[in-house]
C-alpha positions in Angstrom: 201.9 0.1 -23.4 205.0 0.1 -25.5 207.1 -0.8 -22.5 204.8 -3.8 -21.8 205.2 -5.0 -25.4 209.0 -4.7 -25.2 209.0 -6.7 -21.9 206.8 -9.4 -23.4 209.1 -9.7 -26.4 212.2 -10.0 -24.2 210.5 -12.6 -22.0 209.5 -14.5 -25.2 213.1 -14.5 -26.5 214.5 -15.7 -23.2 211.9 -18.5 -22.9 212.7 -19.7 -26.5 216.4 -19.8 -25.7 215.8 -21.6 -22.5 213.6 -24.2 -24.2 216.2 -24.8 -26.9 218.9 -25.4 -24.2 216.6 -27.6 -22.1 215.9 -29.8 -25.2 219.6 -30.1 -25.9 220.4 -31.1 -22.3 217.6 -33.7 -22.3 218.8 -35.2 -25.6 222.4 -35.3 -24.4 221.2 -37.2 -21.2 219.7 -39.8 -23.5 223.2 -40.5 -24.6 223.9 -42.0 -21.2 221.9 -45.1 -22.4 224.3 -45.5 -25.3 227.4 -44.9 -23.2 226.2 -47.5 -20.7 225.4 -50.1 -23.4 228.6 -49.6 -25.3 230.6 -49.8 -22.0 228.9 -53.2 -21.4 229.8 -54.4 -24.8 233.4 -53.2 -24.4 233.6 -55.1 -21.1 232.5 -58.2 -22.9 235.2 -57.9 -25.5 237.8 -57.2 -22.9 236.7 -60.3 -21.0 237.0 -62.4 -24.1 240.5 -61.0 -24.6 241.4 -61.9 -21.0 240.0 -65.4 -21.5 242.3 -65.9 -24.5 239.5 -65.8 -27.1 240.8 -65.2 -30.6 239.2 -64.5 -34.0 236.3 -62.4 -35.0 233.7 -61.4 -32.5 230.1 -61.1 -33.5 227.5 -58.7 -32.0 225.5 -61.7 -30.7 228.4 -63.2 -28.9 228.9 -60.1 -26.8 225.2 -59.3 -26.0 223.8 -57.4 -29.0 220.3 -59.0 -28.8 216.8 -57.7 -29.2 216.0 -57.4 -25.5 219.2 -56.1 -23.9 221.2 -54.1 -26.4 219.1 -54.1 -29.6 220.6 -54.3 -33.1 217.6 -52.3 -34.4 215.3 -49.7 -33.0 212.8 -51.1 -30.4 210.3 -49.3 -28.2 212.4 -49.8 -25.0 215.6 -48.1 -26.2 216.6 -44.7 -27.7 219.4 -46.2 -29.7 220.3 -49.2 -31.9 223.7 -50.8 -31.6 226.2 -52.4 -33.9 229.7 -53.8 -33.8 232.1 -53.6 -36.8 232.5 -56.8 -38.8 236.2 -56.9 -38.1 235.7 -56.9 -34.3 238.3 -58.9 -32.4 239.6 -59.0 -28.9 242.4 -56.6 -29.9 240.4 -53.9 -31.7 236.7 -53.3 -32.1 234.4 -50.4 -33.0 231.0 -50.1 -31.3 228.4 -47.7 -32.7 225.1 -46.5 -31.2 222.7 -44.8 -33.6 219.8 -42.6 -32.3 216.5 -44.0 -33.4 214.4 -41.7 -35.6 211.5 -44.2 -35.8 210.3 -47.3 -33.9 212.5 -46.4 -30.9 211.6 -45.3 -27.4 209.6 -42.0 -27.7 210.4 -39.3 -28.3 212.3 -40.3 -31.4 215.0 -38.0 -32.7 214.6 -35.9 -35.8 218.2 -36.8 -36.9 220.1 -40.0 -36.4 223.1 -39.0 -34.4 225.8 -41.5 -33.5 228.0 -42.3 -30.6 231.1 -44.5 -31.3 233.8 -46.1 -29.3 237.0 -47.5 -30.8 238.4 -50.1 -28.4 241.9 -51.4 -28.5 243.3 -54.0 -26.1 246.3 -51.7 -25.4 244.0 -49.5 -23.3 243.4 -46.6 -25.7 239.7 -46.1 -26.1 238.4 -43.3 -28.3 234.9 -42.0 -27.9 233.4 -39.8 -30.7 230.0 -38.4 -31.5 228.6 -36.4 -34.4 226.0 -34.6 -32.2 227.5 -34.3 -28.8 226.5 -37.4 -26.9 
């Protein structure tokens, strides 16, 4: 009987560890939405640079709109997106923030971010505070 109890405890511990790892992998995969959306925004800024556009670029001018790349949490996306106020065709920072409410379910318990700093010189820098 003691051996059976020990086996059940070991199986329980392994199942718990497996579930935690599974949840982490699933959450990381949701970051693909953010990477794709930010890459699209980056492409829009690079295209404006190629076209010779100068000055400040707004989120709306590169596609941050409610339906496609939403500026706030909506039921069709896991993330909300923003572009820094000093965004231009030479340097721009894009930020995706994980929705904790009002986003596509399941919502996250903490609002992790994924960020891309774009420069026209070709040096992009991705960063994340939760591993996206």
